[in-house]
Structures are given as C-alpha cells and as structure tokens.
C-alpha positions as CSV (number, residue, x, y, z in Angstrom):
1,M,-211.3,146.6,72.6
2,K,-213.1,149.4,73.9
3,A,-212.1,153.1,72.5
4,Q,-212.1,154.4,76.3
5,Q,-210.1,151.9,77.4
6,R,-207.2,152.4,75.1
7,Y,-207.5,155.9,75.5
8,D,-207.0,155.8,79.2
9,E,-203.9,153.7,78.5
10,L,-202.1,155.9,76.0
11,Q,-202.9,158.9,77.7
12,T,-200.2,158.2,80.6
13,E,-197.1,158.5,77.8
14,R,-198.9,161.9,77.0
15,Q,-199.3,163.4,80.0
16,V,-195.5,164.6,80.3
17,F,-195.9,166.0,76.7
18,L,-199.3,167.7,77.8
19,D,-197.7,169.1,80.8
20,V,-195.1,170.9,79.0
21,A,-197.5,171.6,76.0
22,H,-200.0,173.4,78.8
23,E,-196.7,175.4,80.5
24,C,-195.9,176.4,76.9
25,S,-199.3,177.8,76.4
26,Q,-199.3,180.1,79.5
27,L,-196.6,182.0,78.1
28,T,-197.8,182.6,74.8
29,L,-201.6,182.0,73.9
30,P,-203.3,180.6,77.5
31,Y,-206.5,179.6,75.6
32,L,-204.6,177.2,73.0
33,I,-204.0,174.2,75.2
34,S,-205.8,173.1,78.5
35,R,-205.3,170.1,80.9
36,D,-207.0,166.8,79.8
37,N,-210.0,167.4,82.6
38,D,-210.6,171.1,81.5
39,Y,-213.5,171.4,79.6
40,S,-215.0,174.7,77.7
41,T,-218.5,174.2,80.1
42,A,-216.3,175.2,83.3
43,H,-215.8,178.8,82.2
44,K,-213.0,179.1,83.8
45,R,-210.5,182.2,83.8
46,L,-207.4,182.4,82.2
47,Y,-203.9,182.8,83.2
48,T,-203.1,186.3,81.8
49,P,-199.1,186.8,81.2
50,W,-197.4,190.0,82.0
51,Q,-195.7,190.2,78.7
52,S,-196.9,189.5,75.0
53,V,-193.6,188.7,73.4
54,G,-194.4,185.5,73.3
55,A,-198.3,185.6,71.7
56,K,-196.8,187.9,68.9
57,S,-194.1,185.7,68.3
58,V,-196.1,182.6,68.1
59,V,-199.0,184.3,65.5
60,T,-196.0,185.8,63.6
61,L,-194.5,182.5,63.0
62,A,-197.7,180.2,62.3
63,S,-198.9,183.0,59.8
64,K,-195.3,182.6,57.8
65,L,-195.6,179.0,57.8
66,M,-199.4,178.7,56.9
67,L,-198.5,181.0,54.2
68,A,-195.6,179.0,52.8
69,L,-197.4,175.9,53.2
70,L,-200.9,176.9,51.5
71,P,-199.6,180.0,49.3
72,P,-203.2,181.8,48.4
73,Q,-201.5,183.4,45.0
74,T,-199.5,179.6,43.6
75,S,-200.2,176.1,43.7
76,F,-198.3,174.3,46.4
77,F,-198.3,171.5,44.2
78,K,-197.3,170.5,40.3
79,L,-198.7,167.4,38.2
80,Q,-195.9,166.2,36.1
81,V,-195.5,163.3,33.9
82,R,-192.2,161.5,34.8
83,D,-189.5,162.1,32.7
84,D,-188.5,158.2,32.1
85,K,-192.1,157.9,30.5
86,F,-191.4,160.1,27.9
87,G,-189.8,158.3,24.5
88,E,-191.3,155.2,25.3
89,D,-194.7,155.4,26.4
90,L,-195.3,159.2,25.5
91,D,-194.2,161.6,22.9
92,P,-192.0,164.5,23.7
93,Q,-194.3,166.7,21.6
94,I,-197.1,166.4,23.6
95,R,-195.8,167.8,26.8
96,S,-197.1,171.3,26.3
97,E,-200.8,169.7,25.6
98,L,-200.4,167.6,29.0
99,D,-198.9,170.7,31.3
100,M,-201.6,172.9,30.0
101,S,-204.5,170.2,31.1
102,F,-202.4,169.7,34.4
103,S,-202.6,173.2,34.8
104,K,-206.0,173.5,34.8
105,M,-206.5,170.6,37.0
106,E,-204.0,172.5,39.4
107,R,-206.3,175.5,39.4
108,M,-209.5,173.5,40.1
109,V,-207.7,171.9,43.5
110,M,-206.8,175.3,44.7
111,D,-210.2,176.5,44.1
112,K,-211.4,173.7,45.8
113,I,-209.1,174.7,48.9
114,N,-209.9,178.6,48.1
115,G,-213.7,177.8,48.9
116,S,-213.5,176.0,52.0
117,N,-212.0,176.8,55.4
118,D,-208.8,174.8,55.3
119,R,-206.4,177.6,55.6
120,V,-207.9,178.6,58.8
121,V,-207.8,175.3,60.2
122,V,-204.4,174.7,59.2
123,H,-203.3,178.2,60.6
124,Q,-205.0,176.2,63.8
125,A,-202.9,173.8,63.9
126,V,-199.7,175.3,63.1
127,K,-200.2,177.4,66.1
128,H,-200.9,174.2,68.4
129,L,-197.5,172.6,66.4
130,I,-195.2,175.9,67.3
131,V,-196.4,176.0,70.8
132,G,-197.5,172.3,72.0
133,G,-195.3,170.4,69.1
134,N,-198.3,168.0,68.2
135,S,-201.6,168.5,66.4
136,L,-204.4,166.3,64.8
137,I,-206.1,167.2,61.5
138,F,-209.4,165.0,60.3
139,M,-210.2,165.7,56.7
140,G,-214.0,165.3,56.6
141,K,-216.7,165.9,54.3
142,E,-217.6,169.3,56.3
143,G,-214.3,170.5,56.0
144,L,-211.2,170.1,58.2
145,K,-211.1,169.9,62.2
146,N,-208.5,170.2,64.3
147,Y,-207.5,168.5,67.8
148,P,-205.5,169.5,70.3
149,L,-203.0,167.4,72.2
150,N,-205.4,167.4,75.1
151,R,-208.2,165.4,72.8
152,F,-206.5,163.0,71.2
153,V,-203.9,160.1,71.9
154,V,-201.6,158.1,69.4
155,N,-199.6,155.0,69.6
156,R,-196.5,154.9,66.8
157,D,-194.3,151.5,65.5
158,G,-190.8,151.9,65.6
159,N,-190.2,153.6,62.6
160,G,-192.9,156.3,63.9
161,N,-195.2,155.5,61.9
162,V,-198.9,155.9,63.5
163,I,-200.7,152.8,64.0
164,E,-203.2,153.8,66.6
165,I,-205.1,157.2,67.1
166,V,-207.9,157.4,70.1
167,T,-209.6,161.1,70.1
168,K,-212.0,162.1,73.0
169,E,-214.8,164.8,72.7
170,L,-217.7,166.3,74.2
171,I,-221.2,166.2,72.5
172,S,-224.7,166.7,73.4
173,R,-226.7,164.1,73.9
174,Q,-229.3,165.6,71.7
175,V,-227.1,165.7,68.9
176,L,-226.2,161.9,69.2
177,G,-229.7,160.8,69.7
178,L,-228.9,159.2,72.6
179,P,-231.8,158.3,75.1
180,T,-232.2,161.0,78.1
181,P,-231.2,159.5,81.4
182,D,-233.6,159.6,84.5
183,T,-232.8,162.6,86.3
184,T,-235.3,161.3,89.4
185,K,-232.3,158.5,89.7
186,P,-228.6,159.7,91.2
187,N,-226.1,159.2,88.4
188,S,-223.0,158.0,90.3
189,V,-220.8,159.7,87.4
190,S,-222.2,163.0,87.4
191,A,-222.2,162.4,91.9
192,G,-218.6,162.1,91.5
193,G,-218.0,165.3,89.6
194,G,-216.8,163.1,86.7
195,L,-217.0,164.6,83.0
196,Q,-220.0,163.5,82.1
197,G,-222.0,165.2,84.8
198,S,-225.0,167.9,84.1
199,T,-224.3,171.2,83.3
200,G,-227.5,172.1,84.4
201,S,-231.1,171.0,85.5
202,N,-231.8,170.4,81.7
203,P,-231.3,166.7,80.9
204,F,-231.0,168.0,77.3
205,D,-227.7,170.2,78.2
206,Q,-225.9,167.1,79.2
207,D,-223.0,166.5,76.9
208,V,-221.3,162.8,76.6
209,E,-217.9,161.6,76.1
210,V,-217.6,160.5,72.4
211,Y,-214.4,158.3,71.7
212,T,-213.0,158.1,68.1
213,Y,-210.9,154.8,67.7
214,V,-208.9,154.7,64.7
215,K,-206.4,152.0,63.5
216,L,-204.5,150.7,60.8
217,D,-205.8,147.2,59.8
218,K,-202.6,145.3,58.7
219,S,-204.2,142.6,56.6
220,N,-205.6,144.8,54.5
221,G,-203.6,148.0,54.5
222,R,-206.5,150.3,55.3
223,W,-207.3,152.4,58.3
224,T,-210.5,151.8,59.9
225,W,-212.6,153.7,62.6
226,Y,-215.5,153.8,64.6
227,Q,-217.0,155.9,67.7
228,E,-218.1,154.7,71.1
229,A,-220.0,156.3,73.6
230,E,-221.0,155.1,77.0
231,G,-219.1,152.1,76.1
232,K,-221.2,151.3,73.0
233,Q,-220.6,151.5,69.7
234,L,-222.3,154.5,67.8
235,P,-224.8,153.5,64.1
236,D,-223.4,154.3,61.3
237,S,-219.7,155.4,62.7
238,R,-217.8,152.8,61.1
239,S,-215.3,153.8,57.8
240,T,-212.5,153.3,56.1
241,A,-209.8,154.9,54.0
242,P,-206.9,153.6,51.9
243,K,-203.6,154.1,53.7
244,N,-202.3,156.3,51.6
245,A,-204.8,158.7,51.8
246,S,-206.3,158.7,55.2
247,P,-208.1,161.3,56.6
248,W,-206.3,161.3,59.9
249,L,-203.5,163.4,59.8
250,V,-201.0,163.4,63.1
251,L,-198.5,166.1,63.1
252,R,-195.3,167.0,64.8
253,F,-193.0,170.1,64.9
254,N,-190.2,168.4,65.7
255,T,-189.2,164.7,66.5
256,F,-187.4,162.5,68.7
257,D,-186.3,159.2,68.0
258,G,-188.8,156.7,70.6
259,E,-190.7,159.2,71.4
260,A,-194.7,159.5,69.9
261,Y,-195.0,163.0,70.0
262,G,-193.5,166.0,68.8
263,R,-191.9,169.0,70.6
264,G,-192.6,172.6,70.0
265,R,-190.7,175.6,69.3
266,V,-191.9,177.5,72.2
267,E,-190.2,174.3,74.2
268,E,-187.3,175.2,72.7
269,F,-186.7,178.7,74.4
270,L,-188.9,177.9,77.9
271,G,-186.3,179.4,79.5
272,D,-186.1,182.7,77.9
273,L,-189.8,183.1,77.8
274,K,-189.8,182.1,81.9
275,S,-187.1,184.8,82.5
276,L,-188.9,187.1,80.6
277,E,-191.8,186.7,82.3
278,G,-190.5,187.1,85.7
279,L,-188.7,190.2,84.9
280,S,-191.9,191.3,83.1
281,Q,-193.9,190.9,86.1
282,A,-191.3,192.6,88.2
283,M,-190.7,195.5,85.9
284,V,-194.8,196.3,85.6
285,E,-195.1,196.1,89.6
286,G,-191.9,197.9,90.5
287,S,-193.4,200.9,88.2
288,A,-196.6,200.9,89.4
289,A,-194.8,201.0,93.0
290,A,-192.4,203.7,91.8
291,A,-195.2,205.7,90.3
292,K,-197.6,205.8,93.6
293,V,-197.1,209.3,95.1
294,V,-196.6,209.8,99.0
295,F,-196.0,212.9,101.0
296,L,-194.6,212.4,104.6
297,V,-195.5,215.3,107.2
298,S,-192.9,215.6,110.4
299,P,-195.2,214.8,113.4
300,S,-193.8,217.6,115.1
301,S,-194.5,219.9,112.2
302,T,-196.7,223.1,112.2
303,T,-197.8,221.9,108.7
304,K,-200.9,219.4,108.9
305,P,-201.1,216.8,106.8
306,Q,-205.0,217.9,106.2
307,T,-203.7,221.6,104.8
308,L,-201.7,220.0,102.8
309,A,-203.5,217.1,101.5
310,K,-206.4,220.5,100.4
311,A,-204.2,222.5,99.2
312,G,-205.0,223.2,95.4
313,N,-202.3,224.0,92.5
314,G,-200.4,227.2,93.1
315,A,-201.6,227.2,96.9
316,I,-199.5,229.3,99.5
317,I,-199.7,227.2,102.9
318,Q,-197.4,227.9,105.9
319,G,-194.7,225.2,106.6
320,R,-191.2,224.4,106.1
321,P,-189.6,222.4,103.5
322,D,-188.0,220.0,105.5
323,D,-191.1,218.9,107.2
324,V,-192.5,217.6,104.0
325,Q,-190.7,214.3,102.1
326,V,-191.8,212.9,99.1
327,V,-191.4,209.0,99.4
328,Q,-188.8,207.5,96.7
329,V,-187.9,204.1,95.6
330,G,-184.5,204.8,94.9
331,K,-184.1,201.6,92.3
332,T,-183.4,203.4,89.0
333,A,-180.1,201.6,88.4
334,D,-181.8,198.2,89.4
335,F,-184.6,199.0,86.6
336,K,-182.4,199.9,84.1
337,T,-180.6,196.4,84.4
338,A,-183.9,194.7,84.2
339,A,-185.0,196.8,81.6
340,E,-181.7,195.9,79.5
341,M,-182.0,192.3,80.3
342,I,-186.1,192.2,79.1
343,N,-184.8,193.9,75.8
344,T,-182.2,191.1,75.2
345,L,-184.5,188.6,76.0
346,S,-186.9,189.9,73.5
347,Q,-184.5,190.3,70.8
348,R,-183.6,186.5,71.0
349,I,-187.3,185.4,71.3
350,Q,-188.3,187.4,68.1
351,D,-185.0,186.3,66.2
352,A,-185.7,182.4,66.9
353,F,-189.4,182.8,65.8
354,M,-188.4,184.9,62.6
355,V,-190.0,188.3,63.6
356,L,-188.5,190.6,60.8
357,N,-186.9,193.8,62.7
358,I,-185.8,196.2,60.5
359,R,-183.3,198.4,61.9
360,Q,-184.8,202.1,62.0
361,S,-182.2,204.7,60.4
362,E,-182.0,207.1,57.7
363,R,-179.6,204.8,55.8
364,T,-181.7,201.6,55.8
365,T,-181.9,200.2,52.2
366,A,-184.3,198.2,50.4
367,E,-181.4,196.0,49.7
368,E,-180.7,195.5,53.7
369,V,-184.5,194.8,54.3
370,R,-184.4,192.4,51.1
371,L,-181.5,190.4,52.6
372,T,-183.0,190.3,56.0
373,Q,-186.2,188.8,54.5
374,L,-184.0,186.6,52.8
375,E,-182.3,185.4,55.8
376,L,-185.7,184.9,57.5
377,E,-187.3,182.5,54.5
378,Q,-183.5,180.2,54.9
379,Q,-184.0,179.9,58.7
380,L,-187.7,178.3,57.7
381,G,-185.9,175.4,55.9
382,G,-185.6,173.3,59.1
383,L,-189.3,173.7,59.9
384,F,-190.5,173.0,56.5
385,S,-189.0,169.7,56.4
386,L,-191.3,167.8,58.6
387,L,-194.3,169.6,57.8
388,T,-193.9,168.9,53.8
389,V,-193.8,165.1,54.8
390,E,-196.5,164.6,57.2
391,F,-198.8,167.3,56.1
392,L,-198.5,168.9,53.0
393,K,-198.0,165.3,51.4
394,P,-201.1,163.3,53.0
395,Y,-203.3,166.6,52.6
396,L,-202.6,166.4,48.6
397,D,-203.1,162.8,48.1
398,R,-206.4,162.9,50.2
399,T,-207.7,165.8,48.3
400,L,-207.0,164.5,45.1
401,M,-208.8,161.0,45.9
402,V,-211.8,163.0,47.1
403,L,-212.2,165.4,44.1
404,Q,-211.5,162.1,41.8
405,R,-214.6,160.0,43.5
406,S,-216.8,163.1,43.1
407,G,-216.2,163.0,39.7
408,Q,-214.8,166.6,39.7
409,L,-211.4,165.8,38.7
410,P,-210.2,162.7,36.2
411,K,-208.6,159.7,37.3
412,L,-204.6,160.2,36.8
413,P,-202.5,157.2,35.4
414,K,-200.8,155.3,38.3
415,G,-196.9,155.4,37.6
416,I,-197.0,158.0,34.8
417,V,-198.4,161.1,36.2
418,S,-196.9,162.1,39.9
419,P,-198.2,165.2,42.2
420,T,-194.9,167.0,43.2
421,I,-195.1,169.3,46.4
422,V,-193.1,172.9,45.1
423,A,-194.1,174.6,48.6
424,G,-191.9,174.6,51.7
425,V,-188.4,173.4,51.5
426,N,-188.9,172.9,47.3
427,A,-190.0,176.8,47.2
428,L,-187.3,178.1,49.0
429,G,-184.9,176.1,46.9
430,R,-186.2,177.7,43.8
431,G,-186.3,181.2,45.8
432,Q,-182.4,180.5,46.6
433,D,-182.0,179.7,42.7
434,R,-183.9,182.6,41.8
435,E,-181.3,184.7,43.9
436,S,-178.2,183.4,42.5
437,L,-179.5,183.8,38.5
438,I,-180.3,187.6,39.4
439,Q,-176.6,188.0,41.2
440,F,-175.0,185.7,38.2
441,I,-176.4,188.2,35.9
442,T,-175.7,191.4,38.0
443,T,-172.0,190.7,38.3
444,I,-171.6,189.9,34.7
445,A,-173.0,193.0,33.8
446,T,-170.8,195.2,36.8
447,T,-167.8,193.7,36.0
448,M,-167.6,193.0,32.1
449,G,-170.6,195.5,30.7
450,P,-173.8,195.0,29.1
451,E,-172.3,193.9,26.2
452,A,-170.9,190.7,27.6
453,I,-174.5,189.5,28.5
454,Q,-175.7,189.9,25.0
455,K,-172.6,188.0,24.0
456,Y,-172.3,185.0,26.2
457,V,-175.6,184.6,27.8
458,N,-178.4,182.5,26.1
459,P,-181.5,184.7,26.8
460,D,-184.0,181.7,26.2
461,E,-182.4,179.5,28.5
462,Y,-182.4,182.4,31.1
463,I,-185.6,183.1,30.8
464,K,-186.7,179.6,31.1
465,R,-184.3,178.8,34.5
466,L,-185.7,182.2,35.9
467,A,-189.4,181.1,35.1
468,T,-188.6,177.7,36.8
469,A,-187.0,179.5,40.3
470,Q,-190.0,181.5,40.5
471,G,-192.7,178.9,39.7
472,I,-194.1,180.4,36.7
473,D,-195.4,178.7,33.7
474,I,-194.0,180.0,30.4
475,L,-196.5,177.9,28.3
476,N,-197.6,180.4,25.5
477,L,-196.0,183.1,27.7
478,V,-192.1,183.7,26.5
479,K,-191.8,183.3,22.7
480,S,-189.4,180.3,21.2
481,M,-185.9,181.1,19.6
482,S,-187.7,180.0,16.3
483,E,-190.8,182.6,16.6
484,V,-188.2,185.3,17.7
485,Q,-185.9,184.8,14.7
486,G,-188.9,184.4,12.3
487,E,-189.9,187.7,13.6
488,M,-186.6,189.5,13.2
489,Q,-186.2,187.9,9.7
490,K,-190.0,189.3,8.9
491,A,-188.7,192.6,10.0
492,Q,-185.7,192.5,8.0
493,Q,-186.9,191.7,4.8
494,A,-189.8,194.6,5.4
495,V,-186.8,196.8,6.0
496,T,-185.4,196.0,2.9
497,Q,-188.2,196.4,0.8
498,N,-188.9,199.2,1.8
499,E,-185.3,200.8,1.1
500,L,-185.9,199.3,-2.3
501,V,-189.0,200.9,-2.6
502,K,-187.4,204.2,-1.8
503,Q,-184.8,203.8,-4.0
504,A,-187.1,202.9,-6.8
505,G,-189.0,206.1,-6.4
506,Q,-186.0,208.4,-6.2
507,F,-184.6,206.7,-9.4
508,A,-187.8,207.1,-11.2
509,S,-187.6,211.1,-10.6
510,A,-184.5,210.9,-12.5
511,P,-184.6,212.7,-15.8
512,M,-183.2,209.4,-17.4
513,M,-186.0,207.5,-16.6
514,D,-188.7,209.9,-18.2
515,P,-190.1,207.3,-21.1
516,S,-190.7,210.8,-23.2
517,K,-186.6,211.3,-23.2
518,N,-185.4,207.5,-22.8
519,P,-187.3,204.7,-24.6
520,Q,-185.6,201.9,-22.6
521,A,-186.8,203.8,-19.1
522,Q,-189.8,201.2,-18.7
523,E,-187.7,198.1,-19.2
524,M,-185.0,199.6,-16.5
525,M,-188.0,199.9,-14.3
526,N,-189.1,196.3,-14.6
527,G,-185.8,195.0,-14.3
528,I,-185.5,197.0,-10.4
529,A,-188.9,195.8,-9.5
530,G,-188.4,192.3,-10.1
531,Q,-184.7,192.5,-8.6
532,G,-186.4,193.9,-5.2
533,A,-189.2,191.0,-5.1
534,A,-186.5,188.8,-5.4
535,Q,-184.7,190.1,-2.7
536,A,-187.0,190.1,-0.5
537,D,-188.5,186.9,-1.2
538,P,-185.6,184.4,-2.2
539,N,-188.0,181.3,-3.2
540,A,-190.1,183.4,-5.3
541,Q,-189.8,182.7,-9.1
542,G,-188.7,185.7,-11.6
C-alpha cells in the first residue's frame, strides 16, 4: 500500500482532533499547531490573542513537566539488580560494587543526554501535548525530532497499542536528489494550487511531499519503515527496529477508550479560555473608547471650536461652561463587572495549569510557600502517569540500546538488571515519603522532646530512608554503624589513656615516688604503666 494513500485514509479520523487542537492553539500559542494544508512557505499572518494568560499557563506547565521528566541535576532512571536474584545467582556482599558500577553507567547516559538537544525537543513536544494532546518524537541518529499533530496520522489496535504511523513533511528536491521537473511544461499539481506547487521561478526551490510509513510487522515483532516521494520509494530509506526499542514515540496527554488520539489540557478548559478571550477583547476595546477624549461645543455658542482647539494649557478664552461638554462612556460599573470576571477566569486557568501564585502580604511565611509548591507537585501526579509509560520507558530503552550497540555501554544481562524509572510519578512518591519522614521527626521532637529521638529512633535507618526518599546514593557517603562504633571505641580508649597518663604524672610528683626516698618507687611506676596499657588494650599481653 502506498504511504500517501494510507495517510489520506487515516487523516479523516484525525480531522476532528486537529480542528480542536488548532482552536486551542489560537487561544494560547498560535504558532504551535496549524491546519493540515498550512505550510510555513505561505508566510501567513497568525492570529493574535487578546490575552496572554493562556500562553503563560502553557509555557509554565510545559517547563515543570519537562524538568520533572528529565531533571538536569539527577538521573531519571536507576539501574539495579532484581532482589530475587540475590542469594541464588549473586552474592549479596557484592551489591555495593554493583551499585557503584551502575551509578557510573547512569552518569554516562545522562552526560549523553545533557550533551544533546533532547531537552529542547522534549520541551517542544510537551507544549504540543498540553495544547493539542498529541505529539510524535523520532529518535534519529542526529537527535530527536518532533512532529506536530498536522504532520502525522496513527492507527491503534483495540488495546490502544500503535500499529501504524504515517508522517508527512516538505523537503526540497535538491536535498532529496530528485530530478528537476521540466518548467516549460505545465504542472498539473502546481496549476491546481496543490502542495507540490512551485514556491518560485527557481526549480531548485520546489518542495515535495515526503511520506514515512511505519508499521509493526506481526510476523517477526519488529518495526519497519520506509520513505516515499511522488509515489516512489526513496532509495536507502528502509529500516527496522525492535518492538521494545522503537525510535517512534507516539505521545498522548489524556487517553479515552476507542480514540486513537489524545486530548490536551487546554481542551479541558477551553470554555474558560474562550470566555476570557471575549471579555479581554471587550475590555481592551471599551477601555480604548473610554480613553478617547472628545469635546462637544453647542452650535449656538459664541465659543468657536477652532478657538477651543488652538487654546494652550492655561489659556483664557471667552465662553460659557455649559456650551462645552466632554463625551463620557459611562460604563464604569459594567467595566468593573467584566474586570472581576476576568480576574476570576484568570485565577481558575492559572490554578489548572499550576502557575504558582504566592499570596502577597507581610505575613506570608516560607512554610506557606513550601506548602503551595507541595500542592502543585501533588497535582502533577495524574499528568505524569501516561507520560511515564509512553515516553520515559521507551525513551530510556532506545537510548540504552543505541549506546550498547555503539560500544559506549556494556550490555546488561537480561533478566537480572532492570532499569527503573525514578522520575515522574515515582519522584512525587519519594517526595511524599521525604515530607512524611521530616514531619514524623519534627512531631516527636515537638511533643516528646529531642531526648526521645535519641532514645527511640534508629539514626542509621532514618538516614537511609531519607536518602532513598531524596534519591541520594549513600554509598561511601554515610558511615555504617560498625564504623561509628569503632570510632567511638577508639575515642574512648584515647580519653582513658590520657587520663591514666595524667594521673601517673601527678602520682610521680608525690614525695613517696622519689627513688631517693622510697626504694620501691620504680617498681610501683612500672606496675601503674602496665595497668594503664592493659585497660587501653584489653587484648594486649602483660
């Protein structure tokens, strides 16, 4: 089947979602999603919204989601050996060495991601998810590439799994190496105003539609794809990939049963955005009309309009005040009602998109700001659930496979080492554990006193749980209980020895220890020294 034919068949189902996504984009970021037949070569003027609340909300939420999915400070995944493998196949004593090796591999993967443009493309894809609900990411050799909703179609099975993907893009003939058409003959496509029409008189400036057809081969369980232009398959464009490490990531924001495409966050609050857009336009136009100053002069007045217009500031002219009036709109009460409604809608939209609004007052405490941030983080849990499954896991599997094939990472044994996602929902769970631990210790110290913590709480276990909740590796960072007890024992021995030496010095200065006066003084000194050595080191021989 031709890729173009399959694209035309599948775009009928996509049209409803594309229309809603285009409407959502006009009220937030107009440049983000366009119609299927709108191309950048047209250079048309975009719609300008009357308010900026939608744009600010989308950018803020996209930044929070991107930083939570791919945190720049820490790794978003963790390599670890399955717990059931210890004791049977692996010695539990080597767990520390394995954790150190896995930590080094995690840093190598994160260095690879930090040196690429992945975060830029992911941030752009997240904005498409928030506005349009759909996005397609291709993990190529040169980095990630994002496809908006008007550039791809998708087909899913009954369980929601992707089985077909068709993309469409415009690429120059010169880049593809296609033969230049004869410009002296009429081109039926360009004459009809089609998408393959010439953008200028230069034939090298012509762009052609390139379709990429991606399909899951059920016979061998692998993804296969090829590119097609002008009804012909491009040479060297066919490629394959394993099922669990596909470079094509079809992302959705919200899913509904029976729908091949997702729905965005903006669509859920489209009514508030439409109302805010209409009220903002009315307020701007009404404020412009109210700000216009027009003087009315009575026709029967002796004051001439020219005299009034030419009069400077502070000038004195002849006339009566009743003959001159100022046009007033008289809609102050109506403007106040509209302004209050605008504030209400803006607050609702900002709360929905998790824009942090700190209460401005003299008594705003740091605890209030922390609780506000914690509430926003807890609201992100529902948004992370689908992105963790459809983006982070396939993205990590593909990245690990590419690095292992290139020899930059050693191959991990299957069934023993499993990569685990620690960002997204799992990161929020760890944050909740951290808050619970801190609150638990604070409550004990407040109600029972600091002495109760030393008496009832195991500090070693508390430090381990707190480090785990914050995602910190405590290997060679926190001392074990055996090390702490050994250092305490050495310190106690040093104090005991110093005390005995001090006592021996005081005893030696006594008159009874003078050898000239007491012949048995030397034997007593040797006995005291031997006793001190025995107390300092009980295992030493006398």
